[in-house]
N, C-alpha and C positions, 0 to 999 in steps of 0.2 A: 662516256664523259671523261674529259681529261682530269688527271690527278689535281692539277692546279685549280680547276673549276670546283672540284669537290672540296679542296682545302679552303677556298674562298667561302663556300657555303658553310663549311664547318666553323670557320672563324666568325662568320656573321652570326651563326647560332650561338656560339660562346659569348659573343658581345651582348646578344639580346638577353641571355639568361644569366650572364655574369659568370665569373670563373669559380663557380661553386665546386668544381672538381678539385680545386686546390685543397679544400677542406675535407674531401673524401667522405661525403655523407653516406650513411648505411644504405646498402643496396637492398631493395625490397625482395620479397620471396620471388622465385623464378616465375616468369610469365605474368607478374603483376606490374602495373605501371610504376616506374621509378621516378617519374617526373612530378610536375605540379599541375595545378588546375589549368594552366595555360597550355599544357602539352596537347598536341593533336593526337587523338586516340582513335584507333579503328579496330573492328572485330573481323577476324578472318577465319576461314575453315583451316584447320591444322594440316591434315593429311594431304588434301589436294594442293595446298600452297607449298608444302614441303616437297612433294613429288615434282611439282613444276619447277621449283627453285633448283633442286638437284639436277634435274634433266637439262636445264638450261646452262647452269654455271659450273657444275662439277664435271668438267669435260675430261679430266683424267681418271674419273670414276674411283676416287679414293674415299668417297663419302665425306669430303671436306671441301671448303672453298678457300683456295689459297692463290698466291700470285703465280703458282706453277700451273694453274689450270689454263691451258692454251685457248686462244680464240680460234674457232673453226672458220677458215676463210669461206666466204660466200654464204654464211649463215649468221644468225644473231646469237649463236651459241658461244658462251664465254666472252661476251662483249662487256661484261660488268655493268649491265643495265637491266634491271628486272622490274617488271610491272606485275603487281598482284591486285586481285579484286577483293574488296571488302564485302561483307554481307549486305551492305546497302547498295551494292552494285557499282560503287565508285572505284576507280583504279588509282593506285598509288605506286610511285616509282622509288626504288632504292638503288643507288649507284655505288660503285667501288667495292673492292675486295673486302675491306674491313667491315663495312656496314652490311654487306651481304652475308658475311660470316656471322655477324651479330644476329641477323634475322634467322639464319639457319639454326643457331644455338637456341634461340628463344622458341622457335617452332618445335625443335626436338625435345626441349624440356617439357613443353606443353604435351606433346605426344606421350612422353614417358610418364607423365602424370595422369594419362588416360583421358585427356581433354579432346573434345571434338572441335571446339573453337577456342580462340585466345584473343585477348585484347592487347594490342600493341600500341605504344606511344612513341613519340619522337625521342623521348629520353631512354626508351628501350633500345631502339635501333641505332640512334645516333649518339649513344653514350660515349663521352671522351675516353680514350684508351686507358689512361692512368686510373681514372675512376672505375672503369669496368674491371680492370685487373685487380685492383685492391678490394673492391666489393665482392668480386667472384671468389677471391681467396678467403675472405672473411666469412661469407655466407653460404658458400657452396663447396669449396675445395677441402677445407678442414674436415667437414662432415664426411666427404667422400673418402678421406684418408684414415678415418677413425675405425679402429678394430677393437674387439674384446675376445678374450679367451674364455668364453662361457657358452652355455647352451644356445643363447641367441646369436652368438658370433662365430661359432665353430663352422657352420655350414659354409660361410664365406671364406674362412681360412682354408678349409679342405678343398676348395675349388682351385687352389694354387696349382697351375699347370706344370710348374717346374719341379714339384715334389712327386716323385714316383717311388712306390715301394714294391718289393719283390712279390708280395702276396695280395696287393691291391687294397690293403686296409689303410685307414688313416690313423696314425699313431699320435697319442698324447703322452708325453713323458712328464712325470711329476717327481720333484726332488724327494730324496729320502727324508722322512720325518714330517712331511706335509700330509698327514693322514686325512685332514679335512678336505684338502684338494683331491686326494686320491679317491675318497668316497664319493665326492661330488661328481667327478668325471666318470667314475665307474657307473654311477647311477644313470648318467646320460647315455652311456654306451648300452645299457640294458633297455632303457626307455626308447631310444632312437636307433633301432637296428638299421634304418635307412642311411645312417651316417657311416656305416661300415668302420666303426671306431674301435681301436684297441688302446687300453690304458696300461701304462707300465710305470712302476715306481723305480726310480734309479737306485743303484746301490749306494751305501753310505759313502764309499770312496769311489769316485768316478775316475778310472784310469784311462790313459790314451788307448790302451788295448780294448777296453770296453767300448769307448766311443767309436773306434774303428769297426767293432763288431756290429754297430748299428747302421753301417753305411748302406745296406740294402733295405733298411727299414727306417728311413729318416722320418722325423716327426716334429711336431710343435712342442715347445717346452712351456709348461704352465707358468702363469704369472700370478700376481696378487688377486685374491678373492676377498670381497667384502661380504660379511653376513649381515643382512638387513634385520631390523627388529622383528619382522614377521617370520624370520627364519630363512627367507629366500636368499640364495647366493647370487652375487653379481660380480663380474670381473672388473678390475680397474681398467678403464679404456686407455688406449694409446694411439699415436699417429704413426703410420708407416710412411716410408719414403714415397711409395707410389709405383705404378706400373707392375713390373715383375717382382717387386719387393713387397711381400705381404706379411712381414713380421716386424717387431720393434728392434731397431738398430741402435747401436751404442752412441756413436758421436753424432749421427744424424739428429738424434733426439734433442741434443743440446740446442742446435740451431732452430729446429722446429719449435722448441719451447719458447725461444725468444719471439718468434712470430706469433705464437698463440697468445702470449702475454700482451704483445702489442695490440692484438685484436680483441683483448678483453676476455680471453678464454682461460682464465687462471686455474679454474678447477680441473680442466683437462691437462694443463701443464703440470699441476701438482700430482695428478694421478700417474703421470709418466715417471716422476721422481719416485713415487711409491712403488712402482713396478721395479725400478732399479734397486731400491732398498731390498725388495724381495729377492732379486737376483743375487745381490751381494750376500745376503743372509743364507740363501739356499744353494747357490751355484758357486759361491766363493769370489765372484767378480761380476761386473757388468759385462754381459756377453756381447760378442760381435753382433749377434741377434739371437732371438729365442727359438732356435732350431737345434736339433740334437747334434748336428755336425759342427756346431759352433761352441760346444762345451769346453773345448781346449784353448780358446783364446778370447781376448777382450777386444776393445778398440780404443782409440785415443781418449785419455781420461779428462772429461769435462764435468764430472759429477758435481763437485762443490759449486762450480760456477753456475751450473744449471739450477741447483737447489737454491742458491742465493738469489738468482733472478726471480724464482717463484716466491721465496720468502719475502722479498721486498714488495711483492704485489699482494701479499696476504694481509689480513687485519693484524694490527700490532697488539697481540694479546697472548695470554699464557698458553693457549692451545697451539698457536703458531710456534711459540718458543719451544714447547714440548716436541713438536714435529721436527724443529731444527736440531734438537738433541738426537733424535733418531737418525737424522742425516749425518750428524757428526760421528756417531758410533759406526755407521756403515762406511763412511768415508775413511776413517782411520783403519778400519779392518781391511778394506780393499787395498789401501796404500801399503800397509805393513806386510800383509800376507801375499799379495800378488805382485805389485809393481816393485817392491823392495825384496821380493822373494828370490830364491836361488836361480831361477830361470831368467830373471830380468835384470837383476843387479850385477854389474860387471866389476872387474878389478879396478876400473877407473873411479868407482864410487858413483857413477852415473848409470842410468837404466837403458835397456834396449827393448825393442819389440821381440816377442818370441811366442811361438805356438808349439806346445808339446805334442800335438797330434802326429799321427803316423801316415806317411805316404801322401799321395796327391789329395788335395782337399776335394771332397766329393761334390761340393756345390758348384764347382767350376765346370763350365760347359766342356764336353769331351774334346772338342777340336782344339782347345786352347793349348794343350800339351803335345800336339801332333809333332811339331818339329823336334822337341826334346826327346820324345820316344823314338822317332825315326833315327836320330843321331846315335842313340845307344844301341838300337836294334842293328844298325849297320856295323857297329863295333863288335857286337856279339854274333854277327853273321846269322841273324834271325829276321823273320818277317816282323813288321811293326806289331800286328795283332798278337802274335805269339809272344813277343818280348814283353808287351804290356801285360798280358795275362799272367805270365810267369813272374813278373816283378810284383804285381799287385797281390798275387796269391802268397807271396813270400818265398816261393821256391827258388827264385833267383835273387841273389844278394848283390846290390850295386851301390856301394858306399857313396860314390860321387853323386849318384842320382838322389840318394837319401838326403845329402847335404843340399842339393838343389831345392828339394821340396821343403826342407827346413827354412831356407831363405824365402821361398815363395810364400809359405804360410806366415812367416813373420811379417813380410811385406803386407799381407792381407790384414794383419792386426793393426797396421798403421793406418788403414783406410785408403792409402794411396796405391790401390791395386788397379792397374800396374803403372809403375814408373821406373825408368832406368836409374833413378836415384837409389833405389833399393833392390832392384830386381835380382841381383846375383850375390849380394854379400850382406843382406839385411841383418843376419844374426851376429855379424862382426861390427856393427855400427851402434854407437850411442848417438842418437839423432837430436837435432835442434828442436824439432817439434815435440817429441815425447818429453824431453827434459824441461822444456819451457812449460809444458802443461803440468808436469809434476811440481815444478817450482810454484805455479799458480795454485795447485792443490794445497801445498804446504802453507803458503801465505794465507789462503782462504781459511784453512783450518785454524791457523794461529789467530786470524782476525775474528773468527766466530767465537773462539774461546775468550779472547780479550774483550771484545765488544759486547757480547751477549751473555757471558757467564763469568765476568769479573776476573779473567785471567787463568782460571783453573776450574775444571769440571770433572765430576765423578760419573762415569758412564755406567750403563746397566750391567756391563760385564765386570764391574768392580774396579776397572782401571781408571786411574786419575791422569787426565791429560792437562798439560800446562801450555799456555800460549808461547812462553819463552822457548820451550823445547822445539816447537814447530817453526818459530822464527829462526832458530839456530839451524834447523834442517835446510830451510830455504837459503840462508846465508851461505851454508856449505855448498849447496848445489850451484848457486850463482858463481862462487869462487872457482869451482871445478869446471863449469861451462866456459868461463872466461879463459881458464888455463888450457883446456883442450880444444875448444871450438872457436874462440874469437880469433879472427884474422885481421889485424890492424891494416895490413897492406891492401886487402880487398875491401875492407870496410863492412864486413858482415860475419855472422856466425856460420860455420859449416859443420856438417856431420863429421864425426871422428871415428876412424877405423882403429879400434883398440888392438887389433892383431898386427897390422902393419905399423901402427904408431903414427899415422898420417891423417890429416884432414882430406876429405874427398874433393873439395873445391867445386862441388855441384851447386850451381846457382838455381835456387827454387823459391817458390812462394813461401816456404817455411822460414825464409829470412825475416818475415814480419812477426813470427811467433814471440820472440823476446820482447817486442814492443807491446804486443797484446798482454803478455804476462807481467809487464812492467819490470822485467828483469834487466833490461839494458840500462846502462848509464845514459845520461843526456848526451854525452859525447858520442857514445856508441850509436845511439838513436840517430843523431845528426849524420854520422857516417853512413848508416844504413840508408837513410833517405837520399843522401848524396850519391852513393855508389850502387846500391841494389835497386832502388826504385826505377831509375832510367832503364835498367836491363829488363825489368819485369812488367812495367806499365805498357799496356797495349791499347789500341783504339777502343776495345770493349771492356777493359778492366785489367786486373792482375792475371798474368799467365802462370800456369803451373810450374814451368821452368824456362830457362832460355833455350833457344834452338841449339846453341853451341854445346851446352851441357847435355842436352838430350842426345845429340849426335845424329848421324845420318839414318834415314829410314830406307830399308832395303827389303827384298823378298824374305830374307831370313832374319830380318830385324824389324818387326812390324811397329807401326805407330802405337804408342801407349797413351791411355786416356788421361793420365794425370801429368802429362808433360806438354811442352809447346806443341801446337798452338792453342791448347785448351785451358779454360778457366772454369772454376767451380765456386759455388756460393760460399762455402766455408773459408776459402782463400780470400774472397772479397771482404766478408764480414770481419774476419780477424784483422785484416790490414786496416780497415776503416777505424776500428777501435784502437788498434796500436798507434796509428798516426795521430789520432785525437788525443791519446794519452800523453803524447809528447809535444802537444801544441800545434800539430800540423793539420788543423781543422780544414783549412782551405784545400789542401791536397786531398784529404779524405773526401770532401764533398765532390771534388772532381772525379775521383775514382768511383764514388757512389753513382754519380750521374752517368758515367761511362757504362757501368754495369746495368743500371736500370734502363738506359736507352737501348742497350743490346736486348734486354728482355722485352721491352715494349715494342720495338720495331719488329721483332720476330713474332710476337703475339699478334701484332697488327697485320702482318703479311701472311701468317700461317694459322688462321682460324683459332686464335687464342692460345697457341702453344706456349707452355712453360716447361722447359726441359731440365734434365739433370745437369747438363754441362753445355758449354758454348765454345765455339771457335772465337776467341776474343781478338784474334788478329783480323779476321774478316767480319766480326760481329754477326756470326751466323749460328743458328740452332741446327742447321743441316749437317750434323756430325754423326759419323757412323764408325767410330773406332771401337774395337773390341766387341762389346755387347750392343753396339748401336747407341742410341740416345733415348733413354727412357723419358716418356712424356711427349714424344713427337709422333707417336703412332696411336691414333684413336679414330673413332668414327663419329662424325657429326659434331661432337662437342666433348671437350675435356672437362670432367667433373672432379679432377684431382690436381692437375698441374704436377709439380714434384716438390715434396715436402720442404727441403731446406732452400730450394729456389723460391718457393712461395714466401717463406719466411724472410729471405733476403730482400724481397720486394717491399713488404710492409715495414720492415725495420729500416731499410734504406731511405724510404720516403721522409722519415723524421729528420734526416741529416740535411735535407735540401731546403732552400729558401722558397718562399711562395713564387718568386720569379722563376726559379729553376724548375719547379713543378709545372708551372705554366708552359715553360719552354719544352719540357718533356711531353706534356699533353699535346703540344703542337708538332712533336717529332722533330725537334731541332737537334741535329747531331752535335755531339760534345764539342767538336772543334770550333763550331760557331758560337757556342756559349762561353768557352774558356779561352778562345783564341790560340789554341795549342794543337 
């Protein structure tokens, strides 16, 4: 059947049932009818129907139905028309890739639930794409991404294929002083020998050398445990990014939390903040993620913004206010001891990214440093394996390579790994993104003290914090950022190299961070919109950097995933808020629509795919830079999507008008909606 014919039937169906998708009603449990009494419903055998569908329409044999499945000439294989037989003997037709993929998903969900038969309705199979995506995220994906570090959750954590230890054991590391956690996990290790689990309490002072010594015994780091009234221990749940990432990440969690709150999952969002309070109290900072090899670095600081988003969704009572005080104490501790500590604070008065770990970060796939090792091996007249072995063992001292890995590790703290903005000189840069975020932390802390505690609060550690002190910190940072980073000629803020004394001039999506943080003046904001937006706005949303700044891609200079032509959810969400902060709501809506269209059309064409990143120039999820594209590889059905991309979808929808959502549901490209 032609696409236009299917579209006509789709529009007719929408006309008959009304644009209920605009209001995004809750999706029912998998395999149950999501429609109303008027829906046509049939009952089919699960396994035979699934086998027949796969055999006929999955012609590239990847266990999915996408637009890439070719039609086989001379047969009816891959012709996008499938007839299935109901239990009453009647035959029913489903046409076009998207609807066939919906059928595949619902059949597979039924099989996974152990069902022999399933009842399907028109609202199951012909569910409009926006409604299906939003409901899947709310009722399926968040649950699929939720983890716990306790007896019930460890088995899933230990199945992480990227974590390999030298002795084959699964390690759980507990911070010094958490005797309750150590006793709990030690008890599990004794009770469950099948888990092959070893529990280690970290030393009181965790040094870079100690962390390096754990490289061949990587493990999960414990998080917050709750003791129930009956004495049973239960871990605070958290949401992982998805795919190969099976631990709680620093800045991902902020954006994920916004999605959880939008979907009414406030308790889970609060639990994630509780885990971060635990990390600050026990590990000294919010970690890049709760794995042993991340003990030496954090990620971009969104802690108070995350906590305030949760606080605003909590009941307005003393219990919530008491919790906010816990947040405040943790926030001031992390800010003072970590981000303003000697490794991060520079002579400019501004902060940089820094990781005090030693050598190559062990979480990075071995091939990633092939070119750098080969270069130095040649200089030392050694084979690459011999050079690498000698260097990592410490027998061979190469200061230039030490510096490279310091820059590389610092870049990974930024979350923008990898980008040519930071690749080779990150430790020499005070960046727009980090200092905008710290300005926001300072103003958030000041506002909490002023608005919720009358301008002054005594914390549990005995220290008295005053709102005026934190407003002064923010004022000072804003002045310094304007001095070192603002470029009036270019109309945007740039990262500043405090070694050379020059701005980098690298045009990146971080241009919008000062708008998100409300750091820019109105005049500066107008300049950013006038000068930076045209360089960074693409058909599918905001791009990571301009092609000019990224530079040429060659055999020895590979494509980096945080640069042109790729765009990521945090870049979109921060730009939306930033533009709205300064009255550019119409532009924000346009950017939201572009991004959500990119997500929707790719899910429509690729079996529900929601990926970690997109080519926003071509509006494609078929991206395979560096580690590939998490979220694009699955069998039959995705039950996770990708955390912050899921969040961007449900958060983005609230920016759009009913008419825009209707257009999005009809897959109307942005240029038709906005005339640009």
